[in-house]
C-alpha positions in Angstrom: 0.0 0.0 0.0 2.8 2.4 0.8 4.2 2.4 -2.7 0.9 2.4 -4.6 -1.8 5.0 -4.9 -4.6 4.2 -2.6 -7.7 2.9 -4.3 -11.1 4.2 -3.4 -12.2 0.8 -2.2 -9.2 0.0 0.0 -10.0 -0.7 3.6 -8.0 -0.6 6.8 -8.7 -1.1 10.5 -10.1 1.5 12.8 -9.7 -0.4 16.1 -11.5 -3.7 15.4 -13.7 -2.1 12.7 -12.8 -2.2 8.9 -13.2 1.2 7.3 -12.4 2.9 4.1 -8.8 4.1 4.0 -9.9 7.6 3.2 -12.2 7.5 6.2 -9.7 6.4 8.9 -7.7 9.6 9.0 -10.9 11.7 9.7 -12.1 9.2 12.4 -8.8 9.2 14.1 -8.8 13.0 14.0 -12.2 13.1 15.6 -10.9 10.9 18.5 -8.0 13.3 19.2 -10.2 16.4 18.8 -12.4 14.9 21.5 -9.6 13.9 24.0 -7.1 16.7 23.4 -8.1 19.0 26.3 -7.7 16.3 28.9 -5.1 14.2 27.2 -2.4 14.6 29.9 -4.8 13.8 32.7 -6.0 10.7 30.9 -2.4 9.6 30.2 -1.6 9.8 33.9 -4.8 8.0 34.9 -4.5 5.3 32.2 -0.8 4.4 33.0 -0.9 5.4 36.7 1.9 7.9 35.8 4.2 5.2 34.3 4.1 6.8 30.9 6.5 9.4 32.3 9.0 6.7 33.0 8.6 5.2 29.6 9.2 8.6 28.0 12.3 9.2 30.2 13.8 5.9 29.0 13.2 7.0 25.4 15.0 10.2 26.1 18.0 8.3 27.5 18.1 6.0 24.4 17.9 9.0 22.0 21.4 10.2 22.8 20.4 13.7 21.8 23.1 16.3 22.4 23.6 20.1 22.2 23.1 21.7 18.8 21.2 18.8 17.3 18.0 18.8 15.3 15.1 16.6 16.6 11.7 15.8 15.2 9.0 14.7 17.7 6.2 13.2 15.5 2.7 12.9 17.0 4.3 15.1 19.7 0.8 15.9 21.1 1.1 17.8 24.3 4.8 18.1 24.1 6.3 15.9 26.9 9.2 14.7 24.8 9.6 18.1 23.0 10.0 19.8 26.3 12.9 17.5 27.4 14.5 17.6 24.0 14.4 21.4 24.0 16.6 21.5 27.1 19.0 18.9 25.6 19.6 20.6 22.3 20.0 24.1 23.8 19.8 27.4 22.0 21.9 26.2 19.1 19.7 23.2 18.4 16.1 22.9 17.2 13.1 20.6 18.1 10.1 20.3 15.8 6.9 19.2 17.4 4.8 17.7 14.6 1.2 16.4 14.9 -1.4 15.8 12.3 -4.2 16.9 14.7 -4.5 20.7 15.1 -6.3 20.3 18.5 -3.4 18.4 19.9 -0.9 20.8 18.4 -2.7 23.7 20.0 -2.7 22.1 23.4 1.0 21.3 23.1 1.9 24.8 21.9 -0.1 26.4 24.8 1.4 24.1 27.4 5.1 24.7 26.3 4.6 28.4 25.9 3.1 28.5 29.4 6.3 26.8 30.7 8.6 29.1 28.9 9.6 26.7 26.2 9.6 28.3 22.8 12.9 29.7 21.5 14.2 26.5 19.9 10.9 24.8 19.2 8.8 24.8 16.1 5.2 23.5 15.8 4.2 21.9 12.5 1.0 20.3 11.5 2.1 17.3 9.4 1.1 13.8 8.3 3.7 11.2 9.3 3.3 9.5 5.9 4.3 12.6 4.0 6.7 14.6 6.2 7.2 18.1 4.8 11.0 18.2 5.6 14.1 17.9 3.4 16.0 14.6 3.1 18.8 14.0 5.6 17.6 16.7 8.0 17.2 15.4 11.5 19.7 13.9 14.0 16.9 12.1 15.9 13.2 11.3 15.3 10.8 10.1 17.9 7.2 9.0 17.7 5.7 8.1 21.0 2.3 6.4 21.2 1.4 7.7 17.7 2.4 5.1 15.1 -0.6 2.8 15.8 -2.9 5.6 14.7 -1.2 6.1 11.4 -3.1 4.6 8.4 0.0 3.4 6.4 2.7 2.6 9.0 5.2 1.4 6.4 4.9 4.6 4.4 5.4 6.6 7.6 8.5 4.7 8.6 9.9 5.3 5.1 9.1 9.0 5.3 10.9 9.1 8.7 13.9 7.3 7.3 14.1 9.8 4.4 14.3 12.9 6.6 16.9 11.3 9.0 20.5 12.2 8.6 22.9 9.3 7.9 23.8 8.0 11.3 20.6 9.5 12.8 18.3 7.4 14.9 14.6 6.7 14.9 12.9 5.8 18.2 9.4 4.4 18.2 7.7 4.2 21.7 4.5 2.3 21.5 2.2 -0.1 23.2 3.1 -3.7 22.2 2.5 -7.3 23.1 3.2 -9.2 26.3 4.0 -12.9 26.3 2.8 -13.3 29.9 -0.8 -14.9 29.8 -1.8 -13.6 33.2 -0.5 -10.1 32.5 -2.3 -10.1 29.1 -5.6 -11.1 30.8 -5.3 -8.4 33.4 -4.3 -5.8 30.7 -7.3 -6.8 28.5 -9.7 -6.5 31.4 -8.3 -3.0 32.2 -8.3 -1.9 28.6 -11.8 -3.0 27.6 -13.6 -2.4 30.8 -11.9 0.3 33.0 -10.5 2.4 30.2 -13.8 3.2 28.4 -15.3 3.8 31.8 -12.7 6.4 32.7 -13.2 8.0 29.3 -16.9 8.3 29.9 -16.4 9.8 33.4 -13.6 12.2 32.6 -14.2 13.4 29.0 -17.7 12.0 28.5 -16.4 9.9 25.6 -16.1 6.1 26.1 -16.0 5.4 22.3 -12.7 7.2 21.8 -11.0 5.2 24.6 -12.6 2.0 23.3 -10.9 2.8 19.9 -7.6 3.6 21.6 -7.7 0.2 23.4 -8.5 -1.6 20.2 -5.8 0.2 18.2 -3.2 -1.1 20.7 -4.3 -4.7 20.0 -4.1 -4.1 16.2 -0.6 -2.7 16.3 2.2 -4.9 15.0 4.1 -6.9 17.6 7.7 -6.3 18.5 9.3 -8.5 15.8 6.9 -7.4 13.1 7.6 -3.7 13.8 11.4 -4.4 13.8 11.1 -6.0 10.4 9.1 -3.0 9.1 11.8 -0.6 10.3 14.4 -2.7 8.5 12.3 -2.7 5.3 12.2 1.1 5.6 16.0 1.0 5.2 17.1 1.4 8.8 19.9 -0.8 10.3 20.9 -2.1 13.8 17.2 -2.2 14.6 16.3 -3.5 18.0 13.6 -3.2 20.7 13.5 -2.9 24.5 10.5 -4.2 26.3 9.1 -2.3 29.3 6.5 -3.2 31.8 6.5 -6.8 30.7 6.1 -5.9 27.0 3.0 -3.7 27.5 5.2 -1.1 25.9 8.2 -1.5 23.6 10.9 1.0 22.5 12.2 0.3 19.0 15.4 1.9 17.7 16.8 2.0 14.2 19.8 3.9 12.6 19.9 5.4 9.1 23.0 4.0 7.4 
């Protein structure tokens, strides 16, 4: 699909539902328009705050240094961008990119309120067609965003294109656990408690039902590693966290 023009009758998954490819982007956008205002609160509640640790580990793996150029795709409310801004300093630059203008506005307002702006740009962009030059970024991250992309392979290829040779891509995403007990507990939490929290806090259980389903439909660790290799990246590897509930994938542009 990534190398061919999408046909009008092509379908893809929106959670567990099959939908027209052209329809998925709009429906995902509607989800994030709905949850944007309370996205940080819901992240804390959903992960019991552990998402902050997962992101801190991603920052450590990034190896980002002073003066570098970083792209934070699906950067949402700016958690990673804020940390990268400090690491690259005034001579570097961080681009927070998100396809959803509601999320981008929340992220921009949050970072400006915290005094983070001088070395940060905000760009509304589709991960499948990144509007940046070839060989441009030292590091690219996408945290909890790849599973919402319609054509994941095309997005990975687009990320590889805009990376500098020797630059690294980090994909932080919910993944698969091989522990049957942990999987059962996680399923109960995702499909019972998560929509309930969505209903109580943002009056939107359907969006959180989709988010739970999108996690289950996301490629497992080895499949995603293979997709990164297919996109032209080398030394691809992954690091499981919290029993494989989350995985951090890393790849280098040769």
